[in-house]
C-alpha positions as CSV (number, residue, x, y, z in Angstrom):
1,M,69.9,-56.9,-35.9
2,Q,72.8,-57.2,-37.9
3,V,75.9,-57.1,-35.5
4,P,79.5,-56.4,-37.4
5,K,81.9,-58.9,-36.5
6,H,84.2,-56.8,-34.3
7,I,81.2,-55.6,-32.0
8,A,79.4,-59.4,-32.1
9,E,83.1,-60.4,-30.3
10,Q,83.2,-57.6,-28.1
11,L,79.8,-58.8,-27.1
12,R,80.9,-62.3,-26.7
13,I,83.9,-61.0,-24.6
14,A,81.6,-59.0,-22.2
15,I,79.0,-61.8,-21.6
16,A,81.8,-63.8,-20.8
17,D,82.9,-61.4,-18.1
18,L,79.3,-61.5,-16.6
19,D,79.5,-62.6,-13.0
20,P,76.9,-65.5,-12.6
21,D,76.7,-64.6,-9.2
22,G,76.2,-60.5,-9.4
23,H,73.7,-58.3,-9.6
24,L,70.4,-59.6,-11.3
25,P,70.6,-58.5,-14.9
26,D,74.3,-59.6,-14.9
27,A,73.5,-62.9,-13.5
28,R,71.0,-63.5,-15.9
29,G,72.9,-62.5,-18.4
30,A,75.5,-64.7,-17.9
31,S,72.6,-67.4,-18.1
32,Y,71.1,-66.4,-21.2
33,G,74.6,-65.6,-23.1
34,A,73.1,-62.3,-23.4
35,L,74.3,-58.7,-22.4
36,P,72.0,-56.6,-20.3
37,L,71.6,-53.2,-21.6
38,L,68.5,-51.6,-19.7
39,A,67.0,-53.0,-16.4
40,D,64.3,-51.1,-14.6
41,L,61.7,-52.9,-12.0
42,G,59.8,-54.0,-14.3
43,G,62.6,-56.2,-16.3
44,C,65.2,-56.2,-18.5
45,W,66.7,-55.9,-22.1
46,F,69.7,-58.2,-23.3
47,L,71.5,-58.3,-26.2
48,R,73.4,-61.6,-27.8
49,A,76.5,-61.7,-30.1
50,D,74.3,-63.2,-32.7
51,G,72.0,-59.8,-32.7
52,V,68.8,-61.2,-31.3
53,F,67.4,-58.9,-28.5
54,L,65.9,-60.7,-25.3
55,E,63.5,-59.2,-23.0
56,V,62.7,-60.4,-19.6
57,R,60.2,-59.1,-17.5
58,W,61.0,-60.1,-13.8
59,D,57.5,-61.0,-12.4
60,E,56.4,-62.8,-15.7
61,N,59.0,-64.8,-17.5
62,E,62.3,-65.0,-16.2
63,D,63.7,-68.1,-16.9
64,R,62.1,-67.7,-20.3
65,P,63.5,-64.8,-21.8
66,E,61.1,-63.5,-24.6
67,M,63.0,-63.2,-28.3
68,L,62.0,-59.4,-29.7
69,N,61.9,-59.1,-33.6
70,H,62.5,-55.4,-33.6
71,T,65.4,-53.3,-31.7
72,P,64.7,-51.4,-28.3
73,V,66.5,-48.7,-29.5
74,A,66.2,-47.2,-25.8
75,A,68.1,-50.2,-24.3
76,L,71.1,-49.8,-27.0
77,V,71.5,-46.3,-26.0
78,V,71.5,-46.5,-22.2
79,G,73.7,-50.2,-22.8
80,A,76.2,-47.5,-24.8
81,E,76.8,-45.7,-21.6
82,R,78.2,-49.1,-19.9
83,Y,79.6,-50.4,-23.2
84,P,80.9,-47.5,-25.6
85,W,81.1,-49.7,-28.2
86,L,77.8,-50.5,-28.7
87,R,77.4,-46.9,-30.1
88,E,77.9,-48.0,-33.7
89,L,74.7,-49.8,-33.4
90,I,72.5,-46.7,-32.6
91,P,70.6,-45.3,-35.6
92,A,72.6,-42.3,-36.7
93,R,70.4,-38.8,-36.4
94,P,69.0,-38.2,-40.0
95,A,69.7,-34.5,-41.5
96,N,66.0,-33.6,-41.2
97,A,65.9,-34.9,-37.7
98,I,65.1,-32.1,-34.7
99,D,65.7,-32.2,-31.5
100,C,63.1,-34.0,-29.1
101,P,60.3,-31.3,-28.1
102,D,59.6,-33.5,-24.5
103,C,63.4,-33.7,-23.8
104,G,65.2,-30.7,-25.8
105,G,67.8,-33.3,-27.1
106,V,69.1,-34.8,-24.4
107,G,67.3,-37.8,-23.9
108,K,66.1,-37.4,-20.7
109,V,63.4,-35.5,-18.9
110,F,64.0,-33.5,-15.8
111,V,61.7,-32.8,-13.2
112,A,62.2,-30.4,-10.6
113,G,62.6,-31.5,-7.2
114,I,62.0,-35.0,-8.0
115,D,65.0,-36.5,-9.8
116,N,68.5,-34.8,-10.9
117,Q,69.2,-38.2,-12.7
118,G,66.3,-37.3,-15.5
119,F,63.7,-40.3,-16.5
120,L,64.4,-41.9,-19.9
121,C,62.6,-39.9,-22.7
122,A,59.7,-42.1,-24.2
123,K,58.9,-39.8,-26.6
124,C,62.5,-40.0,-28.9
125,N,63.8,-43.7,-27.4
126,V,66.5,-41.7,-25.4
127,L,68.0,-40.6,-28.4
128,G,67.6,-36.7,-28.2
129,W,66.0,-36.6,-31.7
130,A,62.9,-37.0,-33.7
131,V,62.1,-37.2,-37.2
132,P,59.3,-34.7,-38.1
133,S,56.1,-36.0,-39.5
134,G,55.8,-36.3,-43.1
135,G,59.5,-36.7,-43.3
C-alpha cells in the first residue's frame, strides 16, 4: 500500500511508542516495527511505516510474521478506531455503493442477547457498504 509521507511519519511515531513489555499485540508490534491494527484470538494484523501489512497467527508464526500482498481493509477500519489518522487509508465509499445488507451500514452485526459490542461484519469488511454486483 502506498502510504503518504505524513501517515508514514505518524506510523513511525506510534510504533516507537509501543510498549515492548505491554500486551501481546503491542509487544509484537514493537519487535516487528509495525503497528497492531486488529487482534483477535487467532492473530493480529500489523502495518509498517513503509506500507507493508503483516499477519501473525498466534498459534503458527509468532516469530515470523507473514507479509501480505493485499490490504486487510477490516484491519485498517478497526485500527482507525484507535489511530484516527489512519482513516485516510480506508477506501472511500463509491457513489454507487449501498449500505451493507448484513450490517445495515454500520460495519458490525449485532445478535440480540449475545453481544452488545457487535461482531465485525465480514460481508463488507467492516466498511458498512458494498458495491452492487456489476457496478
